C-alpha atoms as an extended CHARMM CRD file, in Angstrom:
* protein
*
       138  EXT
         1         1  MET       CA             -3.8150000000        2.4160000000        8.5660000000  PROA      1               0.0000000000
         2         2  LYS       CA             -6.2520000000        5.1840000000        7.7250000000  PROA      2               0.0000000000
         3         3  GLU       CA             -9.6700000000        4.4320000000        6.3110000000  PROA      3               0.0000000000
         4         4  VAL       CA            -10.6330000000        5.7330000000        2.8790000000  PROA      4               0.0000000000
         5         5  PHE       CA            -14.1280000000        6.0110000000        1.4080000000  PROA      5               0.0000000000
         6         6  VAL       CA            -14.3200000000        4.9560000000       -2.2440000000  PROA      6               0.0000000000
         7         7  ILE       CA            -17.4080000000        6.1040000000       -4.1510000000  PROA      7               0.0000000000
         8         8  ARG       CA            -18.6970000000        4.8080000000       -7.4720000000  PROA      8               0.0000000000
         9         9  ARG       CA            -21.5150000000        6.5670000000       -9.3130000000  PROA      9               0.0000000000
        10        10  GLU       CA            -23.7720000000        4.7430000000      -11.7510000000  PROA      10              0.0000000000
        11        11  ARG       CA            -26.9600000000        5.8460000000      -13.5100000000  PROA      11              0.0000000000
        12        12  PHE       CA            -30.2150000000        4.2250000000      -14.5210000000  PROA      12              0.0000000000
        13        13  ASN       CA            -33.5940000000        5.3560000000      -15.8250000000  PROA      13              0.0000000000
        14        14  ALA       CA            -36.7640000000        3.7920000000      -14.4980000000  PROA      14              0.0000000000
        15        15  ALA       CA            -40.4980000000        4.2440000000      -14.0690000000  PROA      15              0.0000000000
        16        16  HSD       CA            -42.5410000000        3.7010000000      -10.9330000000  PROA      16              0.0000000000
        17        17  ARG       CA            -45.7150000000        4.6160000000       -9.1390000000  PROA      17              0.0000000000
        18        18  LEU       CA            -46.0810000000        5.5380000000       -5.4990000000  PROA      18              0.0000000000
        19        19  PHE       CA            -49.0720000000        3.5240000000       -4.4250000000  PROA      19              0.0000000000
        20        20  ASN       CA            -50.2390000000        1.7920000000       -1.2750000000  PROA      20              0.0000000000
        21        21  PRO       CA            -52.4380000000       -1.1330000000       -2.3750000000  PROA      21              0.0000000000
        22        22  SER       CA            -54.3860000000       -1.0790000000        0.8930000000  PROA      22              0.0000000000
        23        23  TRP       CA            -55.6690000000        2.4370000000        0.0920000000  PROA      23              0.0000000000
        24        24  ASN       CA            -58.2000000000        3.4760000000       -2.5360000000  PROA      24              0.0000000000
        25        25  ASP       CA            -57.2050000000        5.6450000000       -5.5050000000  PROA      25              0.0000000000
        26        26  ASN       CA            -58.4190000000        8.8540000000       -3.8520000000  PROA      26              0.0000000000
        27        27  LYS       CA            -56.2890000000        8.3360000000       -0.7560000000  PROA      27              0.0000000000
        28        28  ASN       CA            -53.2280000000        7.3920000000       -2.8360000000  PROA      28              0.0000000000
        29        29  GLU       CA            -53.6570000000       10.5330000000       -4.9290000000  PROA      29              0.0000000000
        30        30  SER       CA            -54.1570000000       12.7150000000       -1.8420000000  PROA      30              0.0000000000
        31        31  ILE       CA            -50.9610000000       11.3710000000       -0.2160000000  PROA      31              0.0000000000
        32        32  PHE       CA            -48.6730000000       10.8400000000       -3.2270000000  PROA      32              0.0000000000
        33        33  GLY       CA            -50.1170000000       13.4000000000       -5.6780000000  PROA      33              0.0000000000
        34        34  LYS       CA            -48.9890000000       13.0980000000       -9.2830000000  PROA      34              0.0000000000
        35        35  CYS       CA            -46.4360000000       10.4610000000       -8.2180000000  PROA      35              0.0000000000
        36        36  SER       CA            -49.3970000000        8.0770000000       -7.8980000000  PROA      36              0.0000000000
        37        37  ASN       CA            -50.2500000000        8.4290000000      -11.6020000000  PROA      37              0.0000000000
        38        38  LYS       CA            -51.8390000000        5.1580000000      -12.7760000000  PROA      38              0.0000000000
        39        39  ASN       CA            -49.7590000000        5.3910000000      -15.9550000000  PROA      39              0.0000000000
        40        40  TRP       CA            -46.4740000000        5.6490000000      -14.0160000000  PROA      40              0.0000000000
        41        41  HSD       CA            -43.7970000000        8.3420000000      -14.0980000000  PROA      41              0.0000000000
        42        42  GLY       CA            -40.0280000000        8.1410000000      -14.4430000000  PROA      42              0.0000000000
        43        43  HSD       CA            -36.7140000000        9.4260000000      -13.1590000000  PROA      43              0.0000000000
        44        44  ASN       CA            -33.1240000000        9.5710000000      -14.2870000000  PROA      44              0.0000000000
        45        45  TYR       CA            -31.5910000000        8.0770000000      -11.1520000000  PROA      45              0.0000000000
        46        46  GLU       CA            -28.0190000000        8.3430000000       -9.9690000000  PROA      46              0.0000000000
        47        47  VAL       CA            -26.7420000000        5.8750000000       -7.3990000000  PROA      47              0.0000000000
        48        48  PHE       CA            -23.5670000000        6.4000000000       -5.3730000000  PROA      48              0.0000000000
        49        49  VAL       CA            -22.0900000000        3.3230000000       -3.6970000000  PROA      49              0.0000000000
        50        50  THR       CA            -19.5300000000        3.9900000000       -0.9660000000  PROA      50              0.0000000000
        51        51  VAL       CA            -17.1110000000        1.3030000000        0.1810000000  PROA      51              0.0000000000
        52        52  LYS       CA            -14.9970000000        1.9150000000        3.2840000000  PROA      52              0.0000000000
        53        53  GLY       CA            -11.6350000000        0.3680000000        3.9820000000  PROA      53              0.0000000000
        54        54  THR       CA             -7.8980000000        0.6630000000        4.2580000000  PROA      54              0.0000000000
        55        55  VAL       CA             -5.6310000000        1.0060000000        1.2570000000  PROA      55              0.0000000000
        56        56  ASP       CA             -4.0050000000       -2.2490000000        0.1600000000  PROA      56              0.0000000000
        57        57  VAL       CA             -0.2320000000       -1.6970000000        0.1070000000  PROA      57              0.0000000000
        58        58  GLU       CA              0.2400000000       -3.9490000000       -2.9220000000  PROA      58              0.0000000000
        59        59  THR       CA             -2.4360000000       -2.3780000000       -5.1690000000  PROA      59              0.0000000000
        60        60  GLY       CA             -3.0120000000        1.0640000000       -3.6920000000  PROA      60              0.0000000000
        61        61  TYR       CA             -6.7430000000        0.2750000000       -3.7740000000  PROA      61              0.0000000000
        62        62  VAL       CA             -9.4550000000        0.0120000000       -1.1710000000  PROA      62              0.0000000000
        63        63  ILE       CA            -11.4470000000       -1.8060000000       -3.8540000000  PROA      63              0.0000000000
        64        64  ASP       CA            -10.8610000000       -2.1520000000       -7.5680000000  PROA      64              0.0000000000
        65        65  MET       CA            -13.3050000000        0.3490000000       -9.1320000000  PROA      65              0.0000000000
        66        66  LYS       CA            -13.8210000000       -1.9250000000      -12.1450000000  PROA      66              0.0000000000
        67        67  VAL       CA            -14.8750000000       -4.7780000000       -9.8500000000  PROA      67              0.0000000000
        68        68  LEU       CA            -17.2240000000       -2.4280000000       -7.9910000000  PROA      68              0.0000000000
        69        69  SER       CA            -18.6530000000       -1.0650000000      -11.2410000000  PROA      69              0.0000000000
        70        70  ASP       CA            -19.2390000000       -4.5750000000      -12.6210000000  PROA      70              0.0000000000
        71        71  LEU       CA            -20.9620000000       -5.6080000000       -9.3870000000  PROA      71              0.0000000000
        72        72  ILE       CA            -23.2760000000       -2.5790000000       -9.4270000000  PROA      72              0.0000000000
        73        73  LYS       CA            -24.0400000000       -3.2420000000      -13.0830000000  PROA      73              0.0000000000
        74        74  SER       CA            -24.9660000000       -6.9000000000      -12.5720000000  PROA      74              0.0000000000
        75        75  LYS       CA            -26.8550000000       -6.4800000000       -9.2920000000  PROA      75              0.0000000000
        76        76  ILE       CA            -28.4800000000       -3.0640000000       -9.8300000000  PROA      76              0.0000000000
        77        77  THR       CA            -28.3970000000       -1.2880000000      -13.1790000000  PROA      77              0.0000000000
        78        78  ASP       CA            -29.0240000000       -4.3920000000      -15.3200000000  PROA      78              0.0000000000
        79        79  LYS       CA            -32.0930000000       -5.1070000000      -13.1600000000  PROA      79              0.0000000000
        80        80  MET       CA            -33.3680000000       -1.5150000000      -12.9010000000  PROA      80              0.0000000000
        81        81  ASP       CA            -32.4240000000        0.4220000000      -16.0330000000  PROA      81              0.0000000000
        82        82  HSD       CA            -35.4100000000        1.1150000000      -18.2990000000  PROA      82              0.0000000000
        83        83  LYS       CA            -37.6370000000       -0.9910000000      -16.0690000000  PROA      83              0.0000000000
        84        84  ASN       CA            -40.8390000000       -0.4770000000      -14.1280000000  PROA      84              0.0000000000
        85        85  LEU       CA            -39.6550000000       -0.6390000000      -10.5180000000  PROA      85              0.0000000000
        86        86  ASN       CA            -43.0650000000       -1.7320000000       -9.2390000000  PROA      86              0.0000000000
        87        87  LEU       CA            -43.4250000000       -4.6350000000      -11.6670000000  PROA      87              0.0000000000
        88        88  GLU       CA            -40.0290000000       -5.7700000000      -12.9250000000  PROA      88              0.0000000000
        89        89  VAL       CA            -37.4940000000       -5.4960000000      -10.1060000000  PROA      89              0.0000000000
        90        90  ASP       CA            -37.4170000000       -8.6240000000       -7.9640000000  PROA      90              0.0000000000
        91        91  PHE       CA            -36.0170000000       -6.9940000000       -4.8260000000  PROA      91              0.0000000000
        92        92  LEU       CA            -38.7030000000       -4.2700000000       -4.8700000000  PROA      92              0.0000000000
        93        93  LYS       CA            -41.7170000000       -6.6030000000       -5.1500000000  PROA      93              0.0000000000
        94        94  ASN       CA            -44.4800000000       -5.7080000000       -2.6760000000  PROA      94              0.0000000000
        95        95  VAL       CA            -42.6830000000       -2.5190000000       -1.6150000000  PROA      95              0.0000000000
        96        96  ILE       CA            -43.8650000000        1.0620000000       -2.0580000000  PROA      96              0.0000000000
        97        97  THR       CA            -41.1890000000        2.3060000000       -4.4580000000  PROA      97              0.0000000000
        98        98  SER       CA            -40.2960000000        5.4980000000       -2.6160000000  PROA      98              0.0000000000
        99        99  ALA       CA            -36.6950000000        6.6750000000       -2.8950000000  PROA      99              0.0000000000
       100       100  GLU       CA            -36.2450000000        5.5430000000        0.7090000000  PROA      100             0.0000000000
       101       101  ASN       CA            -37.3130000000        1.9710000000       -0.0360000000  PROA      101             0.0000000000
       102       102  ILE       CA            -35.3650000000        1.8690000000       -3.2940000000  PROA      102             0.0000000000
       103       103  VAL       CA            -32.1010000000        2.8780000000       -1.6050000000  PROA      103             0.0000000000
       104       104  ILE       CA            -32.6060000000        0.2370000000        1.1140000000  PROA      104             0.0000000000
       105       105  GLY       CA            -33.2450000000       -2.3820000000       -1.5900000000  PROA      105             0.0000000000
       106       106  ILE       CA            -30.0910000000       -1.4040000000       -3.4730000000  PROA      106             0.0000000000
       107       107  TYR       CA            -28.0030000000       -1.5250000000       -0.2930000000  PROA      107             0.0000000000
       108       108  ASN       CA            -29.3410000000       -4.9710000000        0.5910000000  PROA      108             0.0000000000
       109       109  GLU       CA            -28.6580000000       -6.2490000000       -2.9460000000  PROA      109             0.0000000000
       110       110  LEU       CA            -25.0080000000       -5.1850000000       -2.7680000000  PROA      110             0.0000000000
       111       111  TYR       CA            -24.1780000000       -5.8910000000        0.8690000000  PROA      111             0.0000000000
       112       112  ASP       CA            -23.3360000000       -9.6110000000        0.7690000000  PROA      112             0.0000000000
       113       113  ASP       CA            -21.3580000000       -9.4480000000       -2.4750000000  PROA      113             0.0000000000
       114       114  ILE       CA            -19.2110000000       -6.5780000000       -1.2290000000  PROA      114             0.0000000000
       115       115  LYS       CA            -18.6830000000       -8.4040000000        2.0600000000  PROA      115             0.0000000000
       116       116  LYS       CA            -17.5750000000      -11.5270000000        0.1050000000  PROA      116             0.0000000000
       117       117  LEU       CA            -14.8580000000       -9.3440000000       -1.4370000000  PROA      117             0.0000000000
       118       118  GLY       CA            -13.6140000000       -8.6190000000        2.0830000000  PROA      118             0.0000000000
       119       119  LYS       CA            -14.8380000000       -5.0250000000        1.8730000000  PROA      119             0.0000000000
       120       120  GLN       CA            -17.3220000000       -2.9520000000        3.8650000000  PROA      120             0.0000000000
       121       121  LEU       CA            -20.3280000000       -1.3070000000        2.2050000000  PROA      121             0.0000000000
       122       122  HSD       CA            -20.5280000000        2.0490000000        3.9720000000  PROA      122             0.0000000000
       123       123  SER       CA            -23.5630000000        3.5950000000        2.2880000000  PROA      123             0.0000000000
       124       124  VAL       CA            -25.7120000000        3.9350000000       -0.7890000000  PROA      124             0.0000000000
       125       125  ARG       CA            -26.9770000000        7.3230000000       -1.9190000000  PROA      125             0.0000000000
       126       126  LEU       CA            -29.7580000000        7.6230000000       -4.4840000000  PROA      126             0.0000000000
       127       127  HSD       CA            -30.5480000000       10.8120000000       -6.3930000000  PROA      127             0.0000000000
       128       128  GLU       CA            -34.1000000000       10.7150000000       -7.7090000000  PROA      128             0.0000000000
       129       129  THR       CA            -33.9760000000       14.3130000000       -8.9670000000  PROA      129             0.0000000000
       130       130  GLU       CA            -31.3370000000       16.9960000000       -8.7590000000  PROA      130             0.0000000000
       131       131  ASN       CA            -33.0360000000       18.2720000000       -5.5980000000  PROA      131             0.0000000000
       132       132  ASN       CA            -34.2210000000       15.0350000000       -3.9680000000  PROA      132             0.0000000000
       133       133  PHE       CA            -31.9220000000       12.3070000000       -2.7320000000  PROA      133             0.0000000000
       134       134  VAL       CA            -31.6940000000        9.7770000000        0.0650000000  PROA      134             0.0000000000
       135       135  GLU       CA            -28.8230000000        7.9370000000        1.7090000000  PROA      135             0.0000000000
       136       136  TYR       CA            -28.7930000000        4.6420000000        3.6160000000  PROA      136             0.0000000000
       137       137  TYR       CA            -26.0600000000        3.3140000000        5.9100000000  PROA      137             0.0000000000
       138       138  GLY       CA            -27.4240000000       -0.1520000000        6.6190000000  PROA      138             0.0000000000
């Protein structure tokens, strides 16, 4: 059977601050620039979750998109939408909230639940802006 990659896109809006607590404000500002604003800044994020697998002959699905959407909603968007990523998201506590660390956190949040469904999480892609995005394969 041939493998198919199924991709679900979801969106969330969130604020964060790039900040290394072991550095002083001047060093944070010199490294992170305006992204280290003490009053935070925000993005309209898009997250793309890719599940890899073979097509089930009885359903025609690799994974039911509604099931995948509900999982992303409960594990990711409900926790992250209109939140401060530095302060309110449990799986990002004590992490510099760069796009790279955010995408790893999202992947890790979804991995076990997708595996429990008998599916394989292939990757998570996070668009922070229309020009800047990251992708993580686990």
